C-alpha positions in Angstrom: -9.4 -11.9 -19.8 -8.2 -10.5 -16.7 -4.3 -9.1 -16.4 -2.9 -8.2 -13.1 0.4 -6.6 -13.2 2.6 -6.2 -9.9 5.2 -3.6 -9.5 7.8 -3.5 -6.9 8.3 0.0 -5.4 11.6 -0.8 -3.4 14.0 0.9 -5.6 14.3 4.5 -6.3 14.1 4.4 -10.0 11.1 1.9 -9.9 9.3 4.1 -7.4 9.6 7.1 -9.9 8.4 5.0 -12.8 5.3 3.5 -10.7 4.3 7.0 -9.9 4.4 8.0 -13.5 2.5 5.0 -14.6 -0.1 5.6 -11.9 -0.5 9.1 -13.2 -1.0 7.8 -16.7 -3.5 5.2 -15.6 -5.7 7.7 -13.9 -5.6 10.1 -16.8 -6.8 7.1 -19.1 -9.2 5.7 -16.6 -7.4 2.6 -15.8 -7.9 1.4 -12.2 -4.8 1.5 -10.2 -4.2 0.8 -6.4 -1.7 -0.7 -4.1 -2.2 -4.2 -2.6 -2.7 -4.1 1.0 0.5 -4.6 2.7 -0.8 -7.5 5.0 -2.2 -9.4 2.2 1.1 -9.0 0.2 3.2 -9.9 3.1 1.2 -13.0 4.0 1.1 -13.8 0.1 -2.7 -14.0 0.7 -3.7 -14.9 -2.9 -7.5 -15.2 -2.1 -7.6 -11.6 -0.6 -5.5 -10.3 -3.3 -7.6 -11.6 -6.1 -10.7 -10.3 -4.3 -9.0 -7.0 -4.0 -8.4 -6.9 -7.9 -11.8 -7.9 -8.7 -13.3 -5.2 -6.5 -10.9 -2.7 -8.3 -12.0 -3.5 -11.6 -15.7 -3.8 -10.7 
């Protein structure tokens, strides 16, 4: 099963939480990255799915 979680980084407290989550993910070896802005903005599901698959190997 593949679970992809999206986090909004628009708000101040959300940004702080996301940074802490990224730190924790890196420490536990969990792949974590930012969806390319163009793909997110264009709601390009095909590219975002390919990006996620590449991220997890």
